[in-house]
C-alpha positions as CSV (number, residue, x, y, z in Angstrom):
1,M,220.3,119.8,47.1
2,A,217.3,117.8,45.8
3,R,214.0,118.4,47.5
4,K,212.6,115.4,49.4
5,L,208.9,114.7,48.6
6,P,206.7,113.8,51.5
7,D,205.7,110.2,51.9
8,D,202.2,109.2,50.6
9,H,199.9,108.2,53.5
10,D,197.2,105.5,53.0
11,N,193.6,106.5,53.6
12,P,192.8,104.8,56.9
13,E,189.1,104.4,55.7
14,R,189.8,102.5,52.5
15,W,189.0,99.2,54.1
16,L,185.3,100.3,54.4
17,V,184.9,100.0,50.7
18,S,186.1,96.4,50.6
19,Y,184.0,95.7,53.7
20,A,180.9,97.2,52.1
21,D,181.4,95.1,49.0
22,F,181.8,92.0,51.1
23,I,178.6,92.7,53.0
24,T,176.7,93.3,49.8
25,L,177.9,90.0,48.3
26,L,177.1,88.2,51.5
27,F,173.6,89.7,51.5
28,A,173.1,88.7,47.9
29,F,174.3,85.2,48.7
30,F,171.8,84.7,51.5
31,V,169.0,86.1,49.4
32,V,169.8,83.7,46.6
33,M,170.0,80.8,49.1
34,Y,166.6,81.8,50.5
35,A,165.2,82.0,47.0
36,I,166.3,78.5,45.8
37,S,165.0,77.0,49.0
38,S,161.5,78.0,47.9
39,L,159.4,75.5,46.1
40,N,157.3,78.1,44.4
41,E,158.7,78.7,40.9
42,G,156.6,81.8,40.3
43,K,158.0,83.5,43.5
44,Y,161.5,82.5,42.6
45,R,161.2,84.2,39.2
46,V,159.8,87.4,40.9
47,L,162.8,87.5,43.3
48,S,165.3,86.7,40.6
49,T,164.0,89.6,38.5
50,S,164.1,92.0,41.5
51,L,167.7,91.0,42.1
52,I,168.8,91.6,38.6
53,N,167.1,94.9,38.4
54,A,168.5,96.0,41.8
55,F,172.1,95.2,40.8
56,R,171.7,96.9,37.4
57,S,170.1,100.1,38.6
58,G,171.5,100.2,42.1
59,T,168.0,100.3,43.7
60,N,166.8,98.3,46.7
61,I,165.2,94.9,46.3
62,S,161.5,95.1,46.9
63,L,160.2,92.5,49.4
64,N,157.0,92.1,51.2
65,N,157.1,94.3,54.3
66,Q,154.6,92.1,56.2
67,P,156.1,89.8,58.8
68,P,156.4,86.1,57.8
69,S,153.7,83.7,58.8
70,G,155.9,80.7,59.2
71,S,156.1,79.6,55.6
72,A,159.3,79.8,53.6
73,N,157.4,81.4,50.7
74,T,155.7,84.3,52.6
75,M,158.4,87.0,52.0
76,V,157.9,87.4,48.2
77,E,154.5,88.5,46.9
78,V,153.1,87.0,43.7
79,P,150.5,89.4,42.3
80,E,147.3,88.5,40.4
81,T,146.7,85.0,41.8
82,K,143.0,85.3,42.4
83,P,142.0,86.1,38.8
84,I,143.8,82.9,37.8
85,A,141.8,80.9,40.4
86,K,138.6,82.5,39.2
87,A,139.3,81.7,35.6
88,I,139.9,78.1,36.4
89,K,136.7,77.9,38.4
90,S,134.8,79.6,35.6
91,N,136.3,77.2,33.0
92,S,135.2,74.2,35.1
93,A,131.7,75.6,35.4
94,L,131.5,76.0,31.6
95,H,132.7,72.5,31.0
96,E,130.0,71.2,33.4
97,Q,127.3,73.2,31.7
98,A,128.5,72.0,28.3
99,K,128.4,68.4,29.4
100,L,124.8,68.8,30.7
101,G,123.9,70.6,27.6
102,S,125.0,67.7,25.5
103,L,123.0,65.3,27.8
104,A,119.9,67.5,27.5
105,A,120.1,67.4,23.7
106,D,120.3,63.6,23.8
107,L,117.3,63.4,26.2
108,R,115.3,65.7,23.9
109,S,116.0,63.5,20.9
110,V,114.8,60.4,22.8
111,L,111.7,62.2,24.2
112,E,111.0,64.2,21.1
113,P,107.4,62.8,20.5
114,L,106.4,63.5,24.1
115,V,108.0,66.9,24.1
116,K,106.1,67.9,20.9
117,G,102.9,66.5,22.5
118,G,103.3,68.7,25.6
119,Q,103.7,65.8,28.0
120,V,107.4,66.4,28.7
121,K,109.3,69.6,29.3
122,I,113.1,69.8,29.4
123,S,115.1,72.8,30.6
124,Q,118.6,73.5,31.8
125,T,119.4,75.8,34.7
126,P,122.5,76.5,36.8
127,K,121.1,73.8,39.1
128,G,121.2,71.2,36.3
129,I,118.8,69.6,33.8
130,E,115.1,69.4,34.8
131,I,112.8,66.9,33.0
132,E,109.2,67.4,33.9
133,I,106.8,64.6,32.9
134,K,103.0,64.6,33.2
135,D,101.6,61.7,35.2
136,S,99.5,60.6,32.3
137,A,102.7,59.7,30.4
138,L,103.9,57.4,33.2
139,F,101.0,56.1,35.3
140,A,97.4,55.1,35.2
141,T,95.0,57.2,37.3
142,G,95.7,56.7,41.0
143,Q,98.5,54.2,40.4
144,A,102.2,54.4,41.2
145,Q,103.5,51.5,39.0
146,P,104.9,52.8,35.6
147,S,102.7,51.8,32.7
148,T,103.9,49.2,30.2
149,A,104.0,51.9,27.5
150,S,106.2,54.2,29.6
151,E,108.9,51.7,30.6
152,P,110.8,51.8,27.2
153,M,111.0,55.6,27.6
154,L,112.3,55.4,31.1
155,T,114.8,52.7,30.1
156,Q,116.2,54.9,27.3
157,M,116.4,57.8,29.8
158,A,118.3,55.6,32.2
159,A,120.8,54.6,29.5
160,L,121.6,58.3,28.8
161,L,121.7,59.2,32.5
162,G,124.1,56.4,33.2
163,K,126.8,58.1,31.0
164,V,127.3,60.9,33.5
165,D,128.2,60.8,37.2
166,N,125.8,63.5,38.4
167,S,123.3,63.0,41.2
168,I,119.6,62.6,40.2
169,S,116.6,63.8,42.2
170,V,113.2,62.4,41.3
171,E,110.2,64.2,42.8
172,G,106.5,63.2,42.6
173,F,103.7,65.7,42.7
174,T,99.9,65.4,42.8
175,D,96.9,67.8,42.6
176,N,94.9,68.8,45.6
177,V,92.2,66.2,45.2
178,P,92.5,63.9,48.2
179,I,93.0,60.1,47.7
180,K,92.3,57.5,50.3
181,T,92.8,53.9,49.3
182,S,94.4,50.8,51.0
183,N,97.7,51.5,49.1
184,F,97.7,55.2,49.3
185,P,96.0,56.8,52.3
186,S,96.9,60.3,51.1
187,N,98.6,62.1,48.3
188,W,101.9,61.9,50.3
189,E,102.1,58.2,49.8
190,L,101.0,58.4,46.1
191,S,103.6,61.0,45.2
192,A,106.4,59.3,47.1
193,A,105.5,55.9,45.6
194,R,105.6,57.3,42.1
195,A,109.0,58.9,42.6
196,G,110.2,55.7,44.2
197,S,109.0,53.6,41.2
198,V,111.0,55.8,38.8
199,V,114.1,55.6,41.0
200,R,113.7,51.8,41.2
201,L,113.5,51.4,37.4
202,F,116.5,53.7,36.9
203,Q,118.5,51.5,39.4
204,E,117.4,48.3,37.6
205,N,118.8,49.8,34.4
206,G,122.3,50.4,35.7
207,I,122.3,53.7,37.5
208,E,124.2,53.6,40.8
209,P,121.8,53.8,43.7
210,N,124.0,56.3,45.6
211,R,123.3,58.8,42.8
212,L,119.5,58.6,43.2
213,V,117.0,60.2,45.6
214,A,113.2,59.9,45.6
215,V,111.0,62.7,47.1
216,G,107.2,62.9,47.5
217,R,105.8,66.4,47.4
218,A,102.0,65.6,47.4
219,E,99.9,68.6,46.3
220,N,102.6,71.1,47.5
221,M,104.6,73.3,45.1
222,P,101.9,73.4,42.3
223,V,102.8,74.9,39.0
224,A,99.2,75.8,38.1
225,D,95.9,76.6,39.7
226,N,94.1,73.6,41.2
227,T,90.7,75.1,40.7
228,S,90.5,73.9,37.0
229,A,90.9,70.5,35.5
230,E,93.6,71.8,33.2
231,G,95.6,73.2,36.2
232,R,95.2,70.0,38.2
233,A,96.5,68.0,35.2
234,R,99.6,70.1,35.1
235,N,100.2,69.7,38.8
236,R,100.2,65.9,38.5
237,R,103.7,65.3,37.4
238,V,107.1,63.7,38.1
239,S,110.2,66.0,38.0
240,I,113.6,64.4,37.3
241,T,116.5,66.7,38.0
242,V,120.1,65.9,37.0
243,L,122.1,68.0,39.4
244,A,125.1,69.9,38.2
245,N,128.4,68.9,39.9
246,D,129.8,72.4,39.7
247,V,127.2,75.1,40.0
248,A,128.1,78.5,38.6
249,T,126.6,81.8,39.6
250,P,122.8,81.6,39.4
251,G,121.3,82.9,36.2
252,Q,118.4,82.5,33.9
253,S,117.1,79.2,32.6
254,L,118.4,78.1,29.2
255,P,115.8,76.6,26.9
256,I,116.8,73.2,25.5
257,E,116.6,74.5,21.9
258,Q,119.6,76.8,22.7
259,M,121.9,74.1,24.0
260,K,123.6,73.8,20.6
261,A,126.1,76.6,21.4
262,L,127.2,74.7,24.6
263,Q,127.6,71.5,22.6
264,D,129.9,73.3,20.2
265,Y,131.9,74.6,23.1
266,S,132.3,71.1,24.5
267,A,133.5,69.8,21.2
268,A,136.0,72.5,20.6
269,S,137.2,72.7,24.3
270,A,137.0,76.5,24.0
271,P,134.6,79.0,25.6
272,A,131.4,79.5,23.6
273,G,129.5,82.8,23.3
274,A,126.9,83.7,25.8
275,V,123.6,81.9,25.2
276,A,120.7,84.3,25.0
277,Q,117.3,83.3,26.2
C-alpha cells in the first residue's frame, strides 16, 4: 500500500512579507511626494540622492532630526550655504572697490597737475575715495565762492562723479585762526559755506542733489599742528568723499598709484591679487 504524504501547510506569517513591502513602497511614495512639493532644487537633489543610496544599500534615509518650523523645506538640510553667501558678498565688495578704483584713476588723471603740486591728495579706503583739496586751490583768503581758476577743475570732477551712483560728502575745514566778518561770523559759517559752494557747483553740473551732502567742520579735526603757518595751511582744506555702496571689512588705505590692479580686475571680471601698500 502506497504511503500517503502529509499535506503541506502554508506559513501563516507569509503575509507579513507582502505587507512590509507594501508599507515600504507607500513610505517611499509619500517621501517622493514630499520632495517634489518642495521648491528648493538643491534640497530635492539631496533627498533624491539619499533615497537612491538607501534603496541600494538598505540603509535608512537621513533626514534632519529637528522639528519642522512650518516651512515645507525644513526637513532636508542643505550643507555649506553660508560660504556661498559669503563668497557672493565678497565678490560684490570687490566689484565696488574696482569701480571706485577706476574712478580714482580718472580723477587722478584730471587733477594730475594739482596732485604733483601737493595741492590735491587722492586716496582710496574701504569707506570710499577721499579727495583732499587745499583751500588755496579753490578759494581766495576768507572767501567761500570758488575762484574762477578752480571752476574748470570742479566741473571736470563733476563730470566724472556723475558716472557713478555713489553718495558724495563734501566737508569744509579751517585753521584755528578766528574770523569775524559780516558774511562769516565764525569759522563754522566759513567752512560750511565753502562745502556748500562745492556742492552747489556739483549740482549745477548734473549730479543729483540727493547724492550730495555738505558739512562744515570749522577748525575741528585738524590734520596738522595749528601752531605753525605750514600746519594751518594744511588744515584749511575741503575733503570730498565718494562713499562706497558696499563697504567690505575695514582695512588699510590703498594709495592711488596702486589702483591699476583693481582696474585690471574690473576689466577681466575676475578677482585680482591683493594690493599691497
